[in-house]
N, C-alpha and C positions, 0 to 999 in steps of 0.2 A: 667317306670323304665326298665333298661336293665337287662338281665338275663344271667347267665353263665351255660354252660352245665355241667352235672355230669361228674366226671372224676375218674381216679384211681391213687393211689400213688405207684410208682415203684422205686426200687433201682437196680443199675447195678449188675448183677450176682445173684440176688435172686428175688423171687416173694413175694410180700406182699399182705395182705388182702386189697381188694378194699375199699377205703374210699369215701363215698358219700358226695358231697358238700351240704350244707344246701339249701333247696328249695328257689327260689327267692320269694320275697314278692309279693302278688297279686297286679296287677295294680289298681291304684286309680284314681277316677275322679278328675279333677283339683278343688282345694278348692277355696272358695271365696277369701281367703287371697292371693292365687297364682294369681288370676285374677288381683288383684290390682297391681301386679308387671309388668303386661304387659303394654308397652308404647303405647299410641295412642293419636291422635290429633282430636279434635272435634270442629266444628264451627257452628255458628247460628246467627240469629234465623231462624228456619224453622217452617212450619205448619201454622195453621189458625191464631194464634195470633202474627205472625212475625211483628215486628215493633210497637206493641202496648204497650210494656213494657217501663221501665225507661231507657233502654240502647239500642243504635242503633245496636250494634253487640257484640258478645262474642266469645272468643276462649279459649278452655280448653285443657291443655296438662296434660295427665296422665302419670307419669314417673315411672320408675322402683324404687323399694324400697318403694312404697306407698306414693310418693310425687306428688304434683300437682302444676300447675301454671294456674291461671285464669286471663285473661285480658278482661276487659269490656271497651267499647268505646261509647261515646255519642257525637254527632256532631250536631251543629245547624248553619245554614247559612241564612242570610236574606239580601235583598236589599231594598232600598227606593222604587224601582219599582220592583214588583215581576217578575222575568225573565220568568216565565211560562206563562205569559199573553202576547199575541202578541202586544196589544196596549201599555202595560207597557214597553216591550222591545224597541218599537219605541220611546217612551217618554224618556227612559233612554239613548238611543243612541243620541237623540237630545240634551239632557242635557249635555252629555259628549262632543258633538261637540261644544256647546256654552261655555264650560268651567265651567258649573255649577256643584257643588259637588253632587255626588251620594254616599250615605252612604252604605257601605258594611260591614256587621257584621259577624264574625265567632266566635263561642264558642265551644271549644273542650275539653273534659275531658276523661282521661284514668285512670282507676283504676286497679291496679295489686295486686292480692291476691295470696299468696303462702303458702303452708303448707302440711299437711298430709291428706291422704284419706284412709278410710276403706270401704271395700266392703263386703257385705253379702247378703244372700237371704232375700228378703222382706216378711213380713206377707202379703200375697195377696190372693184374691179370684177372681174367674171368674164366671160371670153371663151368663146364656143362657136361651132363651125362651121368652124374652120380645119382643113386637112388635116394640118398638123403638130401632132400630138396634145399635145405638151408646152406648146403655147400655149393650149390649152383649159383654163384654170384661173384661179384668183383671183390678182389683182395688187394689191398694196398700195402706196399713195403714200409715197415717201420724200423729204421736203422737204430732207433734209440732203445729198442727192447730186443735183446739178443737171447737166443736159445741155441745150444749146440755150436756156438761160435759164429752163428749167422743171424741176420735180421729175421724177425718174424713178419708175417703178412697177415693183415687183419681185414675182416669184412667191414664195410662202411658203418654198419650198426654196432660194431664192436663185440658181437656175440661169438663169432667163429674166428679161428686163427690157424695158420699154417706154420709149422716149425720144423727145423732140421733135427732128425734123430741121429745122434752120433753112433749109437749102438747098432742101428740097422742101416745107416748110410742112405737114408731116403727121407723124403718130406712126409710128415704126418698132418692130417687135418683133425682138429680138436675144437673145443669151445670153452668159454668161461664157465665157472661152476653154476651160475644162475641159469645158464642155458642147457644144463645137463651134462656139461663136459668136465674135464679133470682140472681145468685152470692152468694158466700159463706158468705159474710158479711151481707146479708139481710135475712137469713132464720132462725136465732136463735130465741129463745124465746123472745118475745117483739119487734122483728124487723118487718119492714113493710111487709116482705114476709114470715113471720114465718110459718113453717110447710108445705110450698108448695113443690111440686115436681111432677114428671111424673110417679113414681111408688113407692110402699112402701112394706116393709116386713110385716110379721105377728107381732102380739103384743108381746112385749118383756116381759120376766119374770125377775127373780132375776139377771140373767146375760144377759144384753141387747145384748151383742155381739153374743149370741147363736141364737137370732132371725135373725141376719144378715147372719149367716153361714148356716141357714136352708132354704130349698126351700118351706117350708110350709107357707101358709097364705099370699102369695104375691098378690097384686092387681096393676093394671096399668090403667092409664087414656086412654080411647079409645073413640074418638069423644065426649069428654066432660063428659063421665060417667066412674066411677070406675068399672072395670071388673076384675074378678078373672084371675090370670095368672099362668100358669104352668112353674115355674122357677126352674132351676137347678143351685145350688151353689156348686162349688168345689174349693178346695185349688189349688192355682196356684204356681208352684214351679220354674217357669222360669222368675220371676221378681226379679231384684236385686236392693238393696238399697245402696246408697253411702253416706257416711258422711264425710264432709270436715271440717277441723279445721285449723284455721290460727291465728297467733298472730300479724299480721302486714298487713296494707293496704298502698300502695303507690299511690298517686294521681299525675298526670301531667295535668296541665291546660294551655290552650292556648286561648288567647282572642285577637281579632282584630276588631277595629272599625275605618273605614276610614284609616287614615295614622298612627293611634296609635295602638300599639300592646304590648302584655306582655306574658311572659311564667313563670310559677311557678311550683315548685315541692314540695309536702308535704308528710309526713309520719305519719301514725297514728298507734301507738302501742296499739292495742285493740284486744282482743280475740273475734273471731266470729266463729260461727258454722252454717253450712247450709247443705242442703240435695239434693239428686237427685235420680231418679229412671229410670230404663231402662228395656225393655223386651228383654231377651236373653243377650248373652255376647257381641254382636256387634250391638244391636239395637239403635235407637235414644235415647238420654238421656234427660230427662226433669229435668232441674236444677232450683230449687226454690232459687232465689237470696236473699242474706241477706240485711238487712238495713245497709247502709254504714255510717261510721263516717263523720262528717261535716268537710270540708276543707275550711278555711277562707282565705280571700284575703291577710290578714296581714302575712301570712306564718305559723300561728299557726294552729294546728289541734286539735279540740275538739272531744271527743267521743260523738257520737249521744246520746241524752238523752234516758235513758232506758224507754221502753214502759211498763207502768203499765197495766197488763192484767186485763181488766174488762169484765166479762162475756165471750163473744166469740171473743174478740179483738185478733188480731194476735200477736204472740210473737215477741220479738225484733230480733229473728233469721231469721224471714221471712218478707221481704218487700212486699208492695202491689202496684198494678198499679193504674192508675187514676180511675178505675172502682171499686176498693176495693177488687179485686181478687188477689191471689198470684202473685207477680212479678216473673214469670217464663219464661224460655227460653228453646226451644227445640234445642238441639245440635245434629249434625250428624257427624259420623266419616268421615274424609277426607283423612287421610293417616296415616300409621304406622310409628312411628319415627325410 
């Protein structure tokens, strides 16, 4: 905020008592709401899981006034003879020379989501002292994805997570399957990897979250044995959570098979909410993508059937990839609008 210097009040021909201007307000740090007003453009995917989600690419525009535009794109292309194989390329060229048909298929879908975005500091913790280095980082609370009746906590890159093991009454550290872990869908009570992990907290009391926030009682697997670990757990104040809300999804579909092609555009008027997390004001943004409404060939759009949450099943607000982990994409700032 700008400040004005103190001054005196004077009249021509006479001297008046100096009048002090009110002191300027103290400078304040930018609020989370103010950050939402900053315009920026982010693209992806980036990171270890790039290309493993349900969408080929994503572009997010954060606009002034707390608005956003998200464009998701999925592309599929195939040939009767795969062009990546030298023998297939030769066979395809021979077929073309002889006038024999070669089927070329293209399927392209674009989904555009627009709405409002709210930004605030996330409830996050930072772990230090574990031998497995990927666990020594910040974890943000995700109340939309539950395991053991409690929210899970996720690293900002989405590779590692903390969950409450009902069977053992403590918190376990694990990872998504692409990072060598068991996957969040497999570790809940009664699942095939229930209670598994690389490290765990002390035994929980009446408030299980207190065990997670404490450095006491931690153990870690080292060379196949559980060993005591000197862990430091501190609140992390530089992780930000973003909540996106939209009332409409627009789909554009293009399909080509040989000489036949079609293009269609659909609109689904359905409210969706999804979330993202980032470390710092300009760090990479991990966006957990929502389950999309179904767009049908006849031009009608039906809302995706609501997912009945049974046990630790994901909510309708969060889609999953083919491995059962959250369908997330890491976006990186490319330019300021």
